[in-house]
N, C-alpha and C positions, 0 to 999 in steps of 0.2 A: 665883365664881369670875372673878378679872379677866382682861383681853384678854392680858396677857403669859403667865399661865398657862393659860387656855386654847390660845394659839399653841403653848406647848412640847409639852402634851398631843399635841396635832395633829402638831406635827413627829415626834415619835416616833413615831405611828402612821405617817405617809408614811414615813420612813426605812425602817420594818420592812417596809412594801408594796414599795417601789423598789428596795431594797439586800437582798435576800432570798440564803438560802444562806451555804455556809462560807468566803466569801471572805476574803481577810487584811483587818484593820482599819487604817485610816488616818484621819489626823486632820484634822477640819474644825473652823471655827471660827463662832460664832453671831454676826453683825453688826447693829447696834454693839456690844450685849451683851444679856445672856439677860435683864434686865428691860425692853429694849427690841426683843424678837427679830424682823427682818425679813428676814434673808439667812444661809443657809448656805453657806458657801464652804471649798474646801480650803484649810488650813490654811499660813499664811506663818510666817516665823519673828518678824515685826513684829507680830501680831497679838497683843491684849488679850485678857485672861480663858482662861477653861479649854477644855479639848479636848472637841470630840464625835466620838466614833469611828463611823467608816462603814465597812462593810463594801465591798471593791472588787467589780467587777463589776455585776450586777443592771442597773437601766434604762440605765446609762453604757454598759455593753458592748452592751446592744443597739443605743445611738444608735450607738456606733461601727462598728458592723456595717452599719446604713443607709449612714451616709455614707461610710463606705470610709476612715476615718482615726481616730487616736486622740483620742477626745473627754474634756473634763473639764467635770463639771456644777455649776452652783450650784443652789441650792434655796429659792426664795420661801418665805416663812414669811407665810401669808394672815391677815387679820381673823378673829376668832371668827365675827362676826354676819354670815355672807353663806350663802345657799342656794346659790349656785353657788361656794361654795369648793372648791378643787381643787389637786391638785400641780401647781406651775410652775416648770419647769426654763428653766436657759440653757445653751446647750451651746456650749463653747470648744474650736474646734480650735486646735494649735499656734500661728496666725497669726491668732487673733482670735476675735471670736462668730461663730457659723454658723446657729445655728438658736433661736428660741424656742420652748419644747416646754410644750403642754398635756396634761394627764394627764385623762382621764376614768374617775374610781373610783366611781361612784354610778351609778345609773339616771338621776337629771337629769342632770349632768354629761358623761355618756356621751352623751346625746340634745343636750345644748347644745354638744358638742365635735363630734360628726356636723353638726349645722346650720349651725356656723362654718363648717366645710369644704366645706359644699355653696354656702354663700354667697360664700365665696372663691371656691370655682371659678365661680359666675355672675359675680362682678365680674371676673374676669380676661377675659373676653368683653366688657366694657362700656369703652368708651373714655371715660375720666374725665378730666378737665382740673384740678380742684381737690384731688380726693381721692385720697389715696395709701394704700390698703390693704397688708396682707402679701400673699405668695403662699405656696400650700400646698406645703411641700417633700415631705412624709411623711405619709400617713393611715392608719394601720394598729391592730394591736390587739398587744398584748402581755401574757401571763399574764390573760387577761381583763382587762385594761385598754384603752382607748382613747389612742392616741396621736397627736398632731396637732402636726407641725413645721413651722414658719411662718418666714419670713424676718425677720430682726432690722430693726427699722425704726432709722433715723439720728434718734432722739427727741433735741431741743433743748429748753433751757428758754427761756423767754420770753412775753411777752405776744400774744397771739393776737387779731389784728385783726379787729375785728367784720364788716368786709366781706368779709373771708377764710371766717369763721365761717358767715356767711349764706349764700355762694356753697356751702361744701360740702352744707350743710344743704338748699340747692334741689336741689344736682345729685342728694344721695342720696335724693330724694324721687321724684326721677325715672326711678331706676334700674327697668328694665322688672319686673313682677310675674313672679315663678315659681311654679309649685307645689313644696311642700317638705313630703315625705311624712314622717310620723311624728308626734311629739304635737304636738300644736296649742297653741301658747305665746298668750296673748292679742297680738292683733297681727301674727302668722306668718305667717297663711293667706292664700288670694287674696282679692280685694275682695267684699265683702258686696254683694248686688245693691242698689244706689242707689233712694233714693225717687223716683220721677221729679216730683213737686210741689215737691220743695225742691233749689233748685240746690245748697246747702251740701253735702247728702249725696249729691250726685252727683259732688262734688269730693272725695270721702272715697275716693281710689282711690292713695293716696300711698304709698311706702317710706317708711320709718325706720331708722335704726339700730339704736333700739333702748336704747343708753346712752351718750350722747353726752354725757359726762360729761368733766370738766376730765382725769383720769386716763385717758380713753382718748384724747386727741389732742394733736399737737406741733406745732409750727412745723417745718416742712421746710425743708432747704437752699435750696430752689430757690422759695419763696414760696407753695409747695402746703401743704396739711393731711394729716399723718401721721394717720391712723384706725386703731384697732385695737382689738380685743373686739367683733366682728361675731356673737357668739353669740346675741344677741337680735334680730337683723334680722327686718323683718317689711314685710309691704305689706298694702295695703286699712285707711290711717288717712288721716285729714286732714292736710293740708299743715302743717308747723310744730310737729308732735310732739317732734322733736327739739329744737325751740329751746326749748319748757316744760320739757323734762326736765332742758335744761342749766341753765336758770334756778332750778328747783326744787332742783337739787342744790349750785348755788353758795349758795342761801337758807339750805339745810339746815346752812352751816358756823356760823351765827351767827345761827337762829332753830331754834324747836322747829316740829315739824312741822306741825302746826296752822296756825301762822302762817305759815309757808313755803308750805304750799298755799294756804292765802287769800291771797296775794302773787301767786302765778302767775295767777288768777281777776285780781285787781285791777289788776294790770300786764299783762293779757294783750294789750291793744293795743299798749302800747310792745313787747311782747315780739315780736308778730306783724304788726306793720305793715310790718316789710321785706319780707314775703312777699305782701302785698298784701291782707289781710284786713279787712274791715271791724271796728268796733266789737264787734257780735252776733256775727260768725263768730268772732274770737277769742276773746272770752268761753266761746263754746261749745265751740271747740277746747280752750282749757285745761281744761274741767270733763270734756270726754270723756278728755284726757289723764289725767287724777287715777283716774278711774275703772278705765283699763285699766291705771294701775299696779298698784291694789289688787288687780285681778283677777288680775296677773301673781305679785303676794306671795300670793294665796291658793292658787292652782295651785302654787305652790312651796311651799306649808307654813310659810311663813317671813311674818314681819310687823316688818319693820326699822324702820317709822316707827310700830310699836303697833297696836291695833285699828282697823280703818278707821272704827268708829264713834266712836273718840276725834281722828282727825285728818282723814278724809274727811267725815263727815257733818255737820259743823258748815259745810263749804263748802260741799257740796249744798244744805242748808236754803232753802227758798226759790228755787231753781234748776229744779224740777223742770219748769216749764214750757217750758223750754230744752230738755231732753233730750228 
C-alpha cells in the first residue's frame, strides 16, 4: 500500500470518527490533490478535483461551543508510518485561525496528548527567553476522544541560525524537572540516580524536547524560536540529546538509517561542542541518544528506521566499553 492510499484510508476513518451523525453533508476538498493528500479543507469554488462530502456538526460544533463562536475546521492528513499518528485540526473563526487541535484517538495518542498538556502547563510557569511554546486553550474529552486545543504559532519559513538553535536547546535542557504521572516513555521520567564516580553520569539531569526536528520549529517574528509538539518532552537525560536528534533527522533526508546513525557518533563532537562537551562525552551522548530512540520505538511498537539490529547494532559494535 503506497503512502497516498494509506493516508486516504486513514482520512476516511477519521472523518467518520470526527463527523458522526445525521448532519447535512457539505463539500470539502483534498489539497493539493488525491494523489498527494495533505489537507482536507472546506471547498471553495476555485478548488481543483472532486469533492469529499463531510457531515455538519461533530467536532466542529463541539469546538464552536468551547470557543463561543462559529468555527470551520481543516483536517491534516498525516503520513502512514507514524506510531503517534492522530487527527490534527486547524480551527478557524470568522476573523482568522483560533486554535491548533490535537485529537487522541488511541491509547498511545491519548497518553501523548495528556503528556503534552501537562508539559505546556509546566512551561507556562517557566520564564523562557529563546523558546516560544504554544499555550493550552482547552484540554478535555469528547465522545471518548482526547481534545487538546493550542494557540496557533506565527510560523515563518526561513533558515534558523545555529546560535538560536543552540540557545533554545540549552534553555530547554535547563527546564526544571517535574514528575509526570502515567506511562513512562523513554526519557520522560525523573532523573535516574547518578553514578557518584562518573561526572558525566552526574550531569545526566537535563531535559529535552524529545522531537526537536525541523518540522517542529520555526523562526519567530522577534528572533526567538517557535517550538511545538511537546508530547515527547522528558527529563533525566544528558545535555545535547535534542542536538543529536535534530542532526539525525536532517541526515535521514539523504542517508539510510545506519549511515545516519553512524554519522551521529562520528560527528558527535562537532554537534555537541557548543554545549561544552568533550570528545568522549559527545560520543557517549550520541550513543545513549540512539539507544533511547530505539527504546522509544520499541515502547511504541513501531520501527520507522527498521529493526534496531539493522540500524543500531552496527553503530554500537565495539562501543560497549563506553556504555
